[in-house]
C-alpha positions in Angstrom: 51.8 96.2 5.5 50.1 94.6 2.4 48.8 96.6 -0.3 45.8 95.6 -2.8 46.0 94.1 -6.4 42.8 94.5 -8.2 43.3 91.2 -10.5 41.8 88.5 -9.6 17.2 68.1 -2.5 18.3 66.5 0.3 19.3 62.7 0.4 16.3 60.8 1.5 16.4 59.2 4.9 17.7 55.4 4.7 14.9 53.0 6.3 15.0 51.9 9.5 13.9 48.6 11.5 11.7 48.7 14.0 13.5 49.7 17.1 12.7 47.4 20.1 11.4 48.8 23.1 14.3 48.6 25.5 16.3 51.0 22.9 17.1 53.9 25.1 20.7 53.4 26.4 20.5 52.4 30.1 23.6 54.0 31.4 22.9 57.8 32.0 26.2 59.2 32.7 24.9 62.6 32.3 22.0 64.5 34.0 19.8 65.7 30.8 22.6 69.0 30.7 22.7 68.7 26.9 19.2 68.2 26.3 17.9 71.1 29.4 20.7 73.8 27.2 18.8 73.0 24.3 15.1 72.6 25.7 15.5 75.2 28.3 18.2 77.7 27.5 19.6 80.6 29.3 17.9 82.9 26.2 16.0 80.7 23.9 13.7 77.9 24.5 11.8 76.1 22.2 8.3 75.0 22.9 7.8 71.2 22.8 4.1 69.6 22.5 3.3 66.3 23.6 2.3 65.1 19.4 6.1 66.7 19.0 3.8 69.0 16.2 6.8 70.1 13.7 5.4 73.7 13.4 5.2 74.6 16.9 9.1 72.4 17.7 10.8 75.4 16.6 9.1 78.6 17.6 10.7 80.7 19.7 7.9 81.9 22.7 10.5 83.4 25.4 12.6 85.7 26.8 13.6 88.6 27.5 17.3 89.0 25.2 15.3 87.5 22.4 12.5 90.4 22.8 14.6 93.0 22.9 16.5 91.9 19.8 13.3 91.5 17.8 12.6 94.9 19.1 15.9 96.2 17.8 15.9 94.5 14.9 13.1 93.8 12.9 13.2 90.6 10.8 10.9 90.4 8.0 8.7 87.1 6.8 11.0 84.9 5.2 14.4 86.8 6.6 17.2 85.4 8.6 19.1 86.9 11.2 22.5 85.2 12.8 24.1 87.2 15.8 26.2 86.0 18.9 24.5 84.3 22.0 24.6 86.9 25.0 26.2 83.4 26.7 28.9 84.4 24.4 29.0 87.7 24.3 31.8 88.5 26.8 33.9 85.4 27.0 37.7 86.3 27.7 39.2 85.4 24.2 36.5 87.1 22.7 37.0 90.2 24.6 41.0 90.3 24.1 40.3 90.0 20.2 37.7 92.9 20.3 40.4 94.9 23.0 43.4 93.8 20.1 41.3 95.0 17.0 40.5 98.2 18.6 43.8 98.5 19.7 45.5 98.1 16.2 42.8 100.3 14.6 44.0 103.3 16.9 47.2 103.1 16.0 47.0 102.5 12.5 45.2 105.9 12.4 46.4 107.9 14.9 48.0 110.4 12.8 44.3 110.7 11.3 43.3 111.6 15.3 40.6 108.5 14.8 39.8 107.0 18.2 37.7 104.0 18.0 36.2 103.1 21.1 33.3 100.2 20.3 33.6 97.8 17.0 29.6 97.8 16.6 29.1 101.3 17.5 32.5 103.1 15.3 32.5 100.9 12.6 28.8 100.9 10.7 28.8 104.2 8.9 31.8 103.5 6.6 34.0 106.4 8.4 36.9 104.3 10.0 36.6 101.5 7.5 37.2 103.6 5.0 39.8 105.3 6.3 41.7 102.0 7.4 41.3 100.9 4.2 43.1 103.4 2.5 45.6 103.9 4.9 46.3 100.0 5.0 46.0 99.7 1.4 47.2 102.6 -0.1 44.4 103.2 -2.4 42.2 106.0 -2.8 38.2 105.9 -2.9 36.0 107.3 -4.3 32.9 107.9 -1.8 32.6 110.9 0.7 34.6 111.3 3.5 31.6 111.6 5.6 27.6 110.2 5.1 25.3 111.4 7.4 22.2 109.7 6.0 21.6 105.8 6.1 21.2 105.9 2.2 25.1 107.5 1.5 25.8 105.4 4.4 24.8 102.1 2.6 26.4 103.6 -0.7 30.0 104.3 0.8 29.7 100.6 2.3 28.9 99.0 -0.6 32.3 100.9 -2.4 34.0 99.9 0.5 33.3 96.1 1.3 34.0 95.7 -2.4 37.2 97.3 -2.0 37.9 94.9 0.6 36.7 92.0 -1.1 39.2 92.5 -4.4 42.3 93.5 -1.6 41.6 90.0 -0.3 40.9 88.2 -3.4 37.4 86.5 -2.1 34.3 85.4 -3.8 30.8 86.4 -2.6 30.6 82.9 -1.5 33.5 83.4 0.9 32.5 86.5 2.8 31.3 86.9 6.2 29.7 90.0 5.7 27.6 92.4 4.2 26.4 95.9 3.7 23.4 95.0 5.4 25.3 93.5 8.5 27.8 96.0 9.0 25.1 98.9 8.4 22.8 97.5 11.4 26.1 96.7 14.0 26.7 93.4 13.3 29.2 92.3 15.8 30.0 89.0 14.1 29.9 90.2 10.6 32.1 93.1 12.1 34.8 91.1 13.7 34.5 88.5 10.5 35.7 91.4 8.8 38.3 93.3 10.3 39.5 89.9 11.1 39.8 89.2 7.6 41.3 92.7 7.2 44.1 91.7 9.7 45.1 88.8 8.7 45.7 90.4 5.1 47.6 94.0 6.0 49.3 92.7 9.5 49.8 89.1 9.3 52.4 89.9 12.8 49.2 90.5 14.5 49.3 88.2 17.2 45.6 87.7 17.6 43.9 85.2 20.3 43.9 81.6 18.2 40.5 79.6 18.9 38.3 82.4 19.0 34.8 80.7 18.7 31.1 82.4 20.0 27.9 80.8 20.3 25.7 82.0 17.8 21.4 81.9 16.6 20.0 82.0 13.6 16.8 83.6 14.0 14.3 82.9 10.8 10.6 84.5 10.6 8.6 82.1 8.6 4.9 81.4 8.1 4.4 79.8 11.2 6.7 81.6 13.1 10.0 82.1 14.1 12.5 78.8 14.1 16.4 79.1 15.2 19.1 77.0 14.7 22.6 77.1 17.1 25.7 76.9 15.8 29.8 77.3 17.4 31.3 79.6 15.1 34.6 80.2 14.7 36.3 84.0 14.6 39.6 83.1 14.5 42.0 80.0 13.3 41.7 77.0 15.9 45.5 76.5 15.6 45.1 74.6 18.7 43.7 72.0 16.7 46.4 70.6 14.7 45.1 67.0 15.0 41.8 67.8 13.2 43.4 70.2 10.9 45.9 67.0 9.6 42.5 64.8 9.8 40.7 67.4 7.4 43.9 67.5 5.1 43.6 63.4 5.2 40.0 63.4 4.7 40.9 66.2 2.0 43.6 63.7 0.5 41.3 60.8 0.7 38.6 62.1 -1.4 40.6 64.4 -4.0 43.6 61.7 -4.8 43.0 58.1 -3.4 39.4 57.8 -4.1 40.1 54.0 -4.8 40.7 53.8 -0.4 37.6 55.6 0.4 35.5 52.4 0.7 37.6 50.7 2.5 37.8 53.7 5.1 33.7 53.6 4.6 33.6 49.9 5.6 35.6 50.5 8.9 33.1 53.2 9.5 30.4 51.2 8.9 31.8 48.3 11.0 32.1 50.3 14.0 28.6 52.3 14.0 27.0 48.6 13.3 28.6 47.1 16.2 26.7 49.6 18.4 23.2 50.7 16.5 23.5 46.6 16.3 22.6 46.4 19.8 19.1 48.5 19.2 18.5 46.1 16.2 19.6 48.7 13.5 21.6 47.8 10.5 23.4 50.6 8.6 24.4 49.8 5.1 24.9 53.4 3.7 27.1 56.4 4.8 25.5 59.1 2.6 21.8 58.7 3.2 21.1 56.2 6.6 22.9 59.7 8.2 21.1 62.3 7.1 18.5 62.3 9.0 20.6 62.6 12.0 18.5 59.6 13.7 21.1 57.1 13.5 23.7 59.8 14.6 21.7 60.5 17.7 21.4 57.1 18.7 25.1 55.8 18.1 26.0 59.1 20.2 23.5 57.8 22.6 25.6 54.5 23.1 28.7 55.6 23.1 28.1 58.5 25.2 25.3 57.1 27.7 23.1 59.1 26.8 19.0 58.7 27.9 17.7 59.9 24.8 14.0 60.6 25.4 11.5 60.6 22.3 10.1 64.2 22.7 13.3 65.2 22.4 13.8 64.4 18.8 11.8 63.1 15.6 12.4 59.0 14.9 10.9 59.4 11.8 11.7 62.8 10.4 9.2 63.8 8.0 10.7 67.1 6.9 14.3 68.8 6.3 13.4 70.9 9.2 12.8 68.2 11.6 16.1 66.4 9.7 17.9 69.8 10.8 16.5 69.4 14.4 18.1 66.3 14.8 21.7 66.9 13.0 21.9 69.9 15.6 20.8 68.4 18.7 23.6 65.7 17.7 25.8 68.4 17.0 25.4 70.0 20.3 25.8 66.7 22.2 29.4 66.2 20.4 30.3 69.8 21.5 29.2 69.1 24.8 30.9 66.3 25.4 34.0 67.9 24.0 34.4 65.5 20.6 33.7 68.7 18.3 36.3 71.3 18.0 35.7 72.2 14.4 32.9 73.9 12.8 29.9 72.0 11.4 27.1 73.0 8.8 24.4 71.1 9.4 23.0 71.3 6.5 25.7 69.4 4.9 24.9 66.2 6.6 21.2 66.7 5.9 22.2 67.0 2.1 24.3 64.0 2.0 27.7 65.2 2.4 30.0 62.0 2.6 33.2 64.3 3.5 31.3 65.7 6.4 29.2 62.5 7.8 32.6 61.1 7.6 34.3 63.7 9.5 31.5 63.2 12.3 31.9 59.6 12.8 35.6 60.2 12.5 35.7 62.2 15.9 33.4 59.1 17.3 35.7 56.5 16.3 38.9 58.2 16.9 37.6 58.0 20.7 35.8 54.6 21.0 37.9 52.5 18.4 39.8 51.0 21.6 36.7 49.5 23.0 36.0 47.2 19.8 39.4 45.4 20.9 
């Protein structure tokens, strides 16, 4: 058991040549599963107008689950909230992790006669977290034992979470939780907080690896609600050693072998052009030409045999929102095809992050490079 030590514009998309009229991949190996998943999900769907109006594309119009969420969680204009999609809320690994964390808390606080039954309902006011941190960190916090009002609970959580960050030696940018998210009983934030504490104070705790959930981020804009889907890992993906070694290789490439970077880019560009060249396209720059998601979608379509309907993406995106839509769609397709088993921030690709873009291209290259010979 460890104690606490208190020391311590976006890239412009590249120009595209005019597409031939028969650019759609002829081989249809999949049955629109991925596109239906995005357009007609079990819990949300996006309205698509014939003219592909960008404002209406990301506006939520449905359903009962979302309406209930909005009724219980007021989202002010300009505010964003992220939650676990109902499709992931009861997966086996997630339930296993929740039960393990509850048992860990109850075992730790047994002598204090504290019993936790629900992570969402029993931790939000700071009482359990207060006792847990004092017990694990061997420290005393200058806060009231019991906080009855929301104002007092907010103040108490602020002190507790600041102490957690110091114990774990985390910068603010590394935190996956906040006072507000814990106070509003956000399960995703609560899980991230408890997993981080368990890893620090009880590293021998055998948490199930590779626990991931589908999330949806909802933003209230002046034109309505916008959403973004993602897959988020809660525990380490220990089963993806190949991916981790690949990431390490890219980190090594960028930090210690920049002289070899151009050679790797050239290999990827040759691979990309071999396939999108069939559509009359020519890619010359990884930094800019993948930022809008168009070439990435067309490349996936060629390699995976998707029938890419123009109504499902923006062929000539004119805004960051449209670019993000394209990239998110591409990431969904990769995840659905089992090609993407690590977390990716779509904004990194839109912003022209070369390392992220190259990692995505490697997912495709590593599977299809044998087809070049």
